[in-house]
N, C-alpha and C positions, 0 to 999 in steps of 0.2 A: 678418310676424307679430310679430317682436320689436319693430318700431317701433310697431305697434298696441298691444302689451302695455304698452310704456313710456308711451304716451299715456294709457291707462287708469289706470296707477299714478300718473301726475302729477295727473290729475284728482282721484283719491281723496285724494291728499296735500293738495291745495288745500282740499278740503272739510274735512279734519280740522283745519286751522289755525283754523277758526272755533270759538267757544266753544259755539255751539248748532247741533246737527245733528239733523235729523228722520229717522226710520227708516221702513221699510216692511216689512210682513210677507211671508213667503214665500207663494206662491200655487200651488194645485194646479188642474189643468184638469178632472180627474174629480171634480167637486164632491161628489157623493153617494157616492163610494167612500171619502170621508173625511168623513162627515156631522157628527161632533162638532166637527171643526175648522171646518167651515162655520158651524155653529150649535150651541152646547152644549145647546139645548133638544131636539135630535134624539137625545140619549143615551137609549137604551132604546126608541126608536121602533119597532124591529122586534119588541119583546117578548122574543124568544129571545136568548140570549147571542151576541155577535158579536165577532170579532177582526179588525182591519184592519191592513194593511201597505201603505205607499205609498212609491214611489221616483220622483224627478223629476230629470232631467238637462237643464238649459237651456243653450243655446248651446255644445254640446260642441266645436265647431270653434275656440272661443277658449281651449282648454286645459283643459277639464273642471273649470272653476272655479265652476260654479253648480249644485251638487248638493244636493237636499233629501230628507230622510227623515221618515217619520211612522209611529208605531205606536200602536194604541189598542185598548181592549176596553170593551164596554158591554153592559148588560142591564137589563131591567125587573125590579124586585123588588116583588112585591105587598104585602109587609109594610110597606113605606115609601111605597106609592102613587106610585112614580116610578122613573125610570131613574138608574143610576149609571154613571160612566165614568172611566177613567184614560187619559191620553194623553201621549205624549212626541214631540217633534219636534226635528230638527236641520237647520241650513242652513249649507252650506259655500260661500263665495264666493271662496276663495283668500286674500283679505286680511282678511275679517271672517267669523267664524263665530258661530252662535247655537245655544243649546241650551235647551229648555224642557220642563217637565213640569207636569201639572195634574190635578186631580180635579173631577168634575162631579156635581151632583145636579139632576135634572130632574123637577119635580112634574107628574104627569099627571092630568087630570081630564076627565070627560065633561060638557060644558056642556049638552048636550041629546042627544036620540036620534041626531042626525047630526053634531053639532059637538063636537070634542075640542080640548083645549088642553094644551100643554107649556110650562112656565115654568122656567128653569134659572139656577143660579148656578155659576160656575166660579172656582176659586182655584188658583194655581200659582206657580211661580218660573221666571224666565227669566234667562239669562246670555249676555253677548256677550264674545267674545275677539278681540282685535286682533293679527294676525300682523305685528308691527312690522318684523321682520327682512326681510319681503318687500317693504316699501315702498321705492320709488326716488324721491328728490326731485331737483329740477332741478340743485342744486349737486353731486350725486353723479355726474353724467354728464360725463365728460372731453370737452372741446371738441375736435373733430377726429377722435378715435379712437372715441368712444362708450363707452369703458371705464368701468365702475362703480367709483367710489372712495368713501372715507369722506366723509360729509356733516356739516353743522353743525346739522341739525334736532334739537331736543331731544325725547327720548322722553317720552310722557305719564306721569303719575304712576301710572296703573293700566293694565294691559293686559287685565285681566279685570274686568268689572263685572256686577252682578246686582241684581235687585229682585223683590219680590212683584208678582204680576199678577192682576187680577180681571176677569172678563167675565160677561155675562148674555145671555140670549136667550129668545125666545118663538116658538111655532109654533101655528097653528090648522089643524085638519084638518076637511074637510067630506066626509061619506060615505066616509071612509077613504082616498079617492084624490085629493082636491083639497086643496091646502095653501098657506098663506101664512105666512111667517116673517120675523123680524128678529133681529139680534144686534148687540151692542156689545162689542167686545173692547178690552182695556186701559183700563178705565173710570177707573182712577186715574192713567193716563199715567205709567208708571214712568220714572225718571230713569236713563239708561244712558250717562252721560258718562264718558269716559276721563280727563278733566281735573278736578282737585279744585275749581278755581274756575270751572268751566263748567257748562252745563246741556244735556242732550240728552233731552228728553222724547219718548217714543214716542207718536205720535198715536193717538187712538182709531180703531179700524177698525169702520166701520158697514156692515152687510150687510142687504140685503132680498132675499128670494128667494120665488118662487112657481111653481107648476106643477100639472100633473095627470097621472094615469096612466090612459089610456083604452083599453079593449079594443075592437077593431074589430068584433067579432061581437055583443057584448051591451052596449056602452056602458061605463059605469063599473063595473069588475069588483071583486070582493072576493077572488078566488083569488090565491095567491102568484105563480104562473108562468103567465100567459096564453100561448096558442100564438101569438097575433098581437095586438100593441098598439103604441101610440105615446104619447110623453110630451113635450109642449111645455113649455119652462121658460125662466125669466128669472132672472138673478142680478145685482144691482147692488152694487158695493162702493165705499166712499169711505174714504180715509185721508189726512188732511191735505189737500194740494192735489191728491192723486191721485184720479181718478174713473174707474171702469171699469164698463162695461155688457156683460154676457154674455147672448146670446140663442141658443137652440138647441133641438134636438129629438132624442129617442132613438126608435128603431124596434126593437121586440122581436119577432123571429121565433124563438121558443124552440127551442133553448137559446142562440141567438146574439142579440147586441144591437149595433146600430150607432148612432153618434151624430155629429151635425154641429153645431158651435157657431161663432158669430162673436163675437170679443172686440174691443170698441172702447174705447180709453182716452180718449175725449172729445177730447184734443188730436190724436190720429191713430188710424187703424185699426191694430190690433195683430196679430191672428192669426186664422186659421181653425183650429179644433180638430177633428180627425178621430179617431174612437174606434171600437174593435171589442172586444167582450167575449164571454165564454162563461160561462154560469151553470148551476148545478145546485142542488138543494135544500140541499146541504151546503156549497157553496163558490161563489165566482165569481172570475174573473180578467179584467182588462181592460188594454188598451194604447191609448194615445192619442199623437198627434203634433200639435204646434202648428206650423202652416205660417206663418212670420213674414211679416207685411205691413208692418211698420214700417220705418223707415230703416235699421235694423241689417241687415235683409234675411235671406234664406234662407241665404247663405254662412256665417252664424254657426252654422248647424246646427239651427235651430228648437228644439223641446223634446220630449223623449221621457219618457213617464210610464207606469209600470206599477203596477197596484193589485191587491191580493189580499185577499179576505175569506173567513173561515172561519165558518160558521154552526153553532153547537153545538145539541144537542137542547134543547127547552124543558122546564122542570120540569113534572111532571104536576100542574098546579094550574089552577084556573079563574080566568081573567083577566077582570075586569070592565071593564078599560080597552080601548078600541078603538085599534088601531094606526094610525099615520099612515104610509101606505106611500108613501115617496118613491121616485124612480127608483133603479135599481141602481147607476148610474155617474154 
């Protein structure tokens, strides 16, 4: 285990010696348990106020170094004809940590009797922190004994970097239960370089997602909690040279929900995602496990994810906008 950890640290140290480094966003497997993170246009899509909490622990067998958190709140406000949201997320990888916060406005409009549209703008701030003291370089390893000694590598000018961040998204809904959406995160490609004379632009993250929520008894339903329904979905993500396709389905036997997804990273199959959830009108809670299919293998521990959402009562007002009812998880 110590040998594996040293190899990982050496790899990261080599990457950091270059002036240009591209980053990749944290990812959640329960896409619709964190809807505003997936697409800011989903802010307020449920109409009633919603609070979401998400936790993800990836590859726990490697030392609990890949832990992600997210918290958000959103609601539809009729006075401004749209949804608003606030969201914060943190990602801890042992060597590199990130923290971000943002606010969202999503304009909602009925294009026709059956077609609705949400269009959103998101603005926030993100910060990266490098845990330099945890890095181990080649000249710090004593030949023969493996003892860690002082090295000659120069520390970067900054160990904390931050920049403003902007994103946008759009979602179309048909008959309240079929939807197609797209989002572009990091539109301005913020520079998060730790070196004053370097550049580390964060690549834009492009997301396209589509799906439907179908009741088995009466076809496309409009009620909040069908006794029996299923939901086929697809989510495509691209960030720099990274391409990922997720395809899966949820089955709802109220109050329980089960899900099975396949995630493919184009270069190689990545994981099977197994999910189980429990929902009530006031809340929902879900657990998912990523069974790793890539070369790192299941000995790394896969990924465990827990999601919780609290649904607050709706204001006693008449809403002219039709909700886009995405899956619960």
